[in-house]
C-alpha atoms as an extended CHARMM CRD file, in Angstrom:
* protein
*
       102  EXT
         1         1  UNK       CA            -18.1690000000      -21.8100000000      -10.2740000000  PROA      1               0.0000000000
         2         2  UNK       CA            -16.3690000000      -19.6200000000       -7.7920000000  PROA      2               0.0000000000
         3         3  UNK       CA            -12.7240000000      -20.4520000000       -7.1130000000  PROA      3               0.0000000000
         4         4  UNK       CA            -11.7520000000      -20.9430000000       -3.4960000000  PROA      4               0.0000000000
         5         5  UNK       CA             -9.2620000000      -18.3480000000       -2.2880000000  PROA      5               0.0000000000
         6         6  UNK       CA             -6.1220000000      -19.6910000000       -0.7200000000  PROA      6               0.0000000000
         7         7  UNK       CA             -5.1280000000      -18.2630000000        2.6670000000  PROA      7               0.0000000000
         8         8  UNK       CA             -1.6300000000      -17.6840000000        1.3310000000  PROA      8               0.0000000000
         9         9  UNK       CA             -2.9620000000      -15.5160000000       -1.5150000000  PROA      9               0.0000000000
        10        10  UNK       CA             -4.9110000000      -13.4120000000        0.9640000000  PROA      10              0.0000000000
        11        11  UNK       CA             -1.8520000000      -13.0810000000        3.2240000000  PROA      11              0.0000000000
        12        12  UNK       CA              0.3330000000      -12.0310000000        0.2660000000  PROA      12              0.0000000000
        13        13  UNK       CA             -2.2310000000       -9.4090000000       -0.7650000000  PROA      13              0.0000000000
        14        14  UNK       CA             -2.4620000000       -8.0460000000        2.7850000000  PROA      14              0.0000000000
        15        15  UNK       CA              1.3400000000       -7.9680000000        3.1040000000  PROA      15              0.0000000000
        16        16  UNK       CA              1.7050000000       -6.0070000000       -0.1320000000  PROA      16              0.0000000000
        17        17  UNK       CA             -1.1210000000       -3.6220000000        0.7970000000  PROA      17              0.0000000000
        18        18  UNK       CA              0.4720000000       -2.9690000000        4.2060000000  PROA      18              0.0000000000
        19        19  UNK       CA              3.8650000000       -2.3670000000        2.5800000000  PROA      19              0.0000000000
        20        20  UNK       CA              2.3960000000        0.0450000000        0.0420000000  PROA      20              0.0000000000
        21        21  UNK       CA              0.5480000000        1.9110000000        2.8080000000  PROA      21              0.0000000000
        22        22  UNK       CA              3.7750000000        2.2890000000        4.8000000000  PROA      22              0.0000000000
        23        23  UNK       CA              5.7470000000        3.4580000000        1.7580000000  PROA      23              0.0000000000
        24        24  UNK       CA              3.0940000000        5.8760000000        0.4910000000  PROA      24              0.0000000000
        25        25  UNK       CA              2.3660000000        7.0420000000        4.0390000000  PROA      25              0.0000000000
        26        26  UNK       CA              5.9800000000        8.1180000000        4.4180000000  PROA      26              0.0000000000
        27        27  UNK       CA              5.8260000000       10.2190000000        1.2430000000  PROA      27              0.0000000000
        28        28  UNK       CA              2.4650000000       11.7820000000        2.0970000000  PROA      28              0.0000000000
        29        29  UNK       CA              3.4890000000       12.6060000000        5.6780000000  PROA      29              0.0000000000
        30        30  UNK       CA              6.7980000000       14.0670000000        4.4680000000  PROA      30              0.0000000000
        31        31  UNK       CA              4.9590000000       16.2330000000        1.9410000000  PROA      31              0.0000000000
        32        32  UNK       CA              2.5460000000       17.4670000000        4.6000000000  PROA      32              0.0000000000
        33        33  UNK       CA              5.2940000000       18.5120000000        7.0180000000  PROA      33              0.0000000000
        34        34  UNK       CA              7.6550000000       19.6830000000        4.2330000000  PROA      34              0.0000000000
        35        35  UNK       CA             10.4940000000       17.2750000000        5.0030000000  PROA      35              0.0000000000
        36        36  UNK       CA             11.5930000000       14.2390000000        6.9500000000  PROA      36              0.0000000000
        37        37  UNK       CA             13.3770000000       13.6610000000       10.2310000000  PROA      37              0.0000000000
        38        38  UNK       CA             15.8630000000       11.3780000000        8.4940000000  PROA      38              0.0000000000
        39        39  UNK       CA             17.2360000000       14.4230000000        6.7040000000  PROA      39              0.0000000000
        40        40  UNK       CA             16.5380000000       16.7390000000        9.6390000000  PROA      40              0.0000000000
        41        41  UNK       CA             18.2090000000       17.3130000000       12.9690000000  PROA      41              0.0000000000
        42        42  UNK       CA             17.7300000000       18.2670000000       16.6210000000  PROA      42              0.0000000000
        43        43  UNK       CA             19.3860000000       21.3000000000       18.1270000000  PROA      43              0.0000000000
        44        44  UNK       CA             18.9570000000       22.7960000000       21.6330000000  PROA      44              0.0000000000
        45        45  UNK       CA             15.6210000000       21.0670000000       22.2040000000  PROA      45              0.0000000000
        46        46  UNK       CA             14.2890000000       22.1870000000       18.8230000000  PROA      46              0.0000000000
        47        47  UNK       CA             13.4050000000       19.7640000000       16.0420000000  PROA      47              0.0000000000
        48        48  UNK       CA             13.8340000000       20.3280000000       12.3230000000  PROA      48              0.0000000000
        49        49  UNK       CA             12.8320000000       18.3460000000        9.2430000000  PROA      49              0.0000000000
        50        50  UNK       CA             14.5530000000       18.9000000000        5.9150000000  PROA      50              0.0000000000
        51        51  UNK       CA             13.6650000000       18.4190000000        2.2870000000  PROA      51              0.0000000000
        52        52  UNK       CA             16.3250000000       19.3640000000       -0.2580000000  PROA      52              0.0000000000
        53        53  UNK       CA             17.4850000000       22.8110000000        0.8770000000  PROA      53              0.0000000000
        54        54  UNK       CA             14.4380000000       23.6940000000        2.9960000000  PROA      54              0.0000000000
        55        55  UNK       CA             14.5150000000       23.3830000000        6.7800000000  PROA      55              0.0000000000
        56        56  UNK       CA             11.2640000000       23.4730000000        8.7700000000  PROA      56              0.0000000000
        57        57  UNK       CA             10.9220000000       23.4960000000       12.5540000000  PROA      57              0.0000000000
        58        58  UNK       CA              8.3610000000       21.0240000000       13.9170000000  PROA      58              0.0000000000
        59        59  UNK       CA              7.2720000000       19.7710000000       17.3130000000  PROA      59              0.0000000000
        60        60  UNK       CA              9.0440000000       16.8720000000       18.9910000000  PROA      60              0.0000000000
        61        61  UNK       CA              6.0080000000       14.6270000000       18.3960000000  PROA      61              0.0000000000
        62        62  UNK       CA              5.8950000000       15.3730000000       14.6650000000  PROA      62              0.0000000000
        63        63  UNK       CA              9.6600000000       14.8360000000       14.4180000000  PROA      63              0.0000000000
        64        64  UNK       CA              9.3900000000       11.4620000000       16.1730000000  PROA      64              0.0000000000
        65        65  UNK       CA              6.4740000000       10.3660000000       13.9510000000  PROA      65              0.0000000000
        66        66  UNK       CA              8.4890000000       11.3720000000       10.8910000000  PROA      66              0.0000000000
        67        67  UNK       CA             11.4710000000        9.4190000000       12.2070000000  PROA      67              0.0000000000
        68        68  UNK       CA              9.3420000000        6.2880000000       12.7210000000  PROA      68              0.0000000000
        69        69  UNK       CA              7.8400000000        6.6200000000        9.2090000000  PROA      69              0.0000000000
        70        70  UNK       CA             11.3700000000        6.9480000000        7.8260000000  PROA      70              0.0000000000
        71        71  UNK       CA             12.5740000000        3.8150000000        9.6010000000  PROA      71              0.0000000000
        72        72  UNK       CA              9.5090000000        1.8330000000        8.4840000000  PROA      72              0.0000000000
        73        73  UNK       CA              9.9910000000        3.1170000000        4.9280000000  PROA      73              0.0000000000
        74        74  UNK       CA             13.5570000000        1.8000000000        4.6930000000  PROA      74              0.0000000000
        75        75  UNK       CA             12.5330000000       -1.5060000000        6.2730000000  PROA      75              0.0000000000
        76        76  UNK       CA              9.5320000000       -2.0770000000        4.0090000000  PROA      76              0.0000000000
        77        77  UNK       CA             11.1520000000       -1.0720000000        0.6960000000  PROA      77              0.0000000000
        78        78  UNK       CA             12.9400000000       -4.4600000000        0.5050000000  PROA      78              0.0000000000
        79        79  UNK       CA             10.5510000000       -6.4120000000        2.7440000000  PROA      79              0.0000000000
        80        80  UNK       CA              7.4060000000       -5.8630000000        0.6940000000  PROA      80              0.0000000000
        81        81  UNK       CA              8.4880000000       -7.7990000000       -2.4170000000  PROA      81              0.0000000000
        82        82  UNK       CA             10.7280000000      -10.2180000000       -0.4860000000  PROA      82              0.0000000000
        83        83  UNK       CA              7.9140000000      -11.0340000000        1.9400000000  PROA      83              0.0000000000
        84        84  UNK       CA              5.4800000000      -11.7260000000       -0.8810000000  PROA      84              0.0000000000
        85        85  UNK       CA              8.0800000000      -13.9650000000       -2.5740000000  PROA      85              0.0000000000
        86        86  UNK       CA              8.7760000000      -15.9210000000        0.6370000000  PROA      86              0.0000000000
        87        87  UNK       CA              5.0630000000      -16.3470000000        1.3770000000  PROA      87              0.0000000000
        88        88  UNK       CA              4.4060000000      -17.6090000000       -2.1600000000  PROA      88              0.0000000000
        89        89  UNK       CA              7.2910000000      -20.1060000000       -1.8820000000  PROA      89              0.0000000000
        90        90  UNK       CA              5.9890000000      -21.4000000000        1.4440000000  PROA      90              0.0000000000
        91        91  UNK       CA              2.5140000000      -21.6580000000       -0.0460000000  PROA      91              0.0000000000
        92        92  UNK       CA              3.8880000000      -23.6040000000       -3.0290000000  PROA      92              0.0000000000
        93        93  UNK       CA              5.7350000000      -26.0720000000       -0.7670000000  PROA      93              0.0000000000
        94        94  UNK       CA              2.5940000000      -26.6440000000        1.2910000000  PROA      94              0.0000000000
        95        95  UNK       CA              0.6350000000      -27.3770000000       -1.8920000000  PROA      95              0.0000000000
        96        96  UNK       CA              3.3190000000      -29.8110000000       -3.0660000000  PROA      96              0.0000000000
        97        97  UNK       CA              3.1880000000      -31.6830000000        0.2580000000  PROA      97              0.0000000000
        98        98  UNK       CA             -0.6110000000      -31.8660000000        0.1050000000  PROA      98              0.0000000000
        99        99  UNK       CA             -0.4450000000      -33.2680000000       -3.4170000000  PROA      99              0.0000000000
       100       100  UNK       CA              2.1360000000      -35.8980000000       -2.3540000000  PROA      100             0.0000000000
       101       101  UNK       CA             -0.1480000000      -37.2540000000        0.3680000000  PROA      101             0.0000000000
       102       102  UNK       CA             -3.2830000000      -37.3190000000       -1.7660000000  PROA      102             0.0000000000
């Protein structure tokens, strides 16, 4: 017999998948443009990304995308596991309440 999937389990899986996509996306994008805006800088209307000792000039749009990826990366590093933990705790409390009323 097929087990019924809980909505909480699906939400946890989606949350973790989204977090992994954000984290991996940051690394892939940084590798493609040879650096990140978080380590880079702006100077006289020019935009640079850095990776270790290498500095690469990029367009303003690429620099801004890199900056957004960097911000999302640092937000989702702790939020991915914490979010899954919180969702599972909420799911557990809901199950306990259901069992009390049955």
